N, C-alpha and C positions, 0 to 999 in steps of 0.2 A: 122803529118802533122810539118814539119817547117812550122816560123812567113816565110811570102816573105818580101822582103823591098820594100817602095812604097818608090818613087821620088821626088823631092817636085811637078812636073807640075800629074806626075800621083797623087797628093795626093791633089791639086787643083781643080779638073776636078772632082775626084772624092767629095769632097766635095762640088762644082756647083753643081753637077747630083746631088744628096739629095736634098738641099733644094728648088731646083725644082719639085721634085721626086712626094711629097706629101704625102711618105712614110711613117711611125714611124723610128725612128732610129734603131729600133728593125728588122722593115719589113725591110729596106732598107739593114742593112748591113749582112743581109743572103743574101740579092740577091744577093750586087756588094762583096762576097766572105770576109768583112772583119769584127772584132769584133766592138762589141758594145761599149766596153772602147776602142779605137783605134775614133773611131767617135768623142767619147766625148771628148777623146784628144784633139782636135782639135775644134769642136764645145762649150765648154766651157758643163757648167750644163743647163739641158732643163727646159727649163720651158714655163708654163702652162698658163700664162697671156696674154691673148688677148685685145686689147683694141679695138675700136670703140668710132664714136662722136655720139652725139644728140642737134638737137637742142631745145634751153629750149626756147620757144615763150615768149613775155612777155605779160600779161592779159591784160595793161593798159599803159600808159607813164608814166614813174618814173619822179619825182618831189622829187629833193634829195636826200638822201642817201637809194642803190638800196641792198637790202638783197636775197639774197640768199643759201638754204639751201641743198642738195643732199642726199639721206643716200640711198647706194646701199644693195646691195639685202643682203652684211654677215651683214647689222647692221650697218659700219660706213656710219657716217655724217660729209660730206665739207660743211660746214659753207662760207660760201664767205662774204666779205662785212661788 
């Protein structure tokens, strides 16, 4: 099967469709008729990191120095203060 040439406008349209799709790169590639390698070239490396924020309630009014320690599921600790 010969490679198809994808112009700038079509490339941007495909990348925007991928971002909105919610599909994995492999699933989208199969559906859109492009290779995963092509998609990776324009999107960069896949990231599995998701960010979320939580509120940390204060247990009592603080006076002076406040110290906070967060421990993540992988054992990483973040100390602030």
